[in-house]
C-alpha positions, 0 to 999 in steps of 0.5 A, a space after each residue: 500500499 505504501 508503494 501504491 500511494 507513492 508515500 515516502 518518508 515517515 508521515 503517514 497518509 490519513 487515507 492509509 489510517 481510514 483504510 486500515 480502520 475499515 480493514 481491522 473492522 472487517 477482519 476482527 469486528 473491532 472498531 479503532 479510532 483514527 487516534 488510536 491507530 496513528 499512536 500505534 504507527 508511531 510506536 511501531 516507527 519508533 521500534 523501527 528506528 530504535 532497532 535500526 539504531 542499535 544494528 547501525 552501531 559498528 560494534 554490534 551485530 545482528 544474529 537473525 538466525 539466533 534472534 540475537 543482538 550481540 553487543 558488548 555490555 559496555 556498548 549496551 550501557 551507552 545505547 541505553 543511556 541514549 535511548 531507554 527503549 533500546 533496552 527492549 531489545 537486550 535479550 531478543 531482536 526485533 521480531 517484525 523488523 522486516 515488516 517495520 522496515 517495509 513500512 517506515 524504511 527508505 528504498 535502500 538497495 545495499 550494494 556489497 563491496 566487490 571482493 577479491 580473491 587471494 590464492 595462497 598456496 605452498 605449491 610450486 605447481 602452477 595453476 591452470 586457468 581452466 580450473 583443472 590440474 596441470 599434468 606433469 610428465 613423469 622423469 626417467 629416474 630411479 627414483 619412485 615418485 607419485 605423479 600428479 593428475 592423469 599420469 598417475 597409471 603410467 608411473 614406474 615402479 620398482 617390483 623386485 628387490 634385485 632392483 634395490 641393489 641387494 
């Protein structure tokens, strides 16, 4: 509905509240006044901004799988000093954050920084461009060694003890 009405920001159009009033009346057979709905939406908006403020602190981490905000106690104390309402999230995250964000949040497309892949290897063998292994030809020597890749079946082996110098 927010996008249908081309409504940006946090100012809630009165048309939205009237439509919500009618929908609630039909759904649960309970009448809310315009003021009640407005107050409830203001509270939801406060929940959204408070949780967003907590998650935006650099030393915080929101673990949505465990429904927790991971923050040190020292940081929690400073957050709660600024906003007493933030203490509601000390034990649990905001369960309705995606819905609140769709209602009150701006249309922001998060861009991820481009990541570089660094290959660290202790091998001296070059890596091929095709993603496979480069095969090494077995050398003509008396040593027993394991060749790399497809040449595994062509390796030479000493089968008799007489070849070992006994």
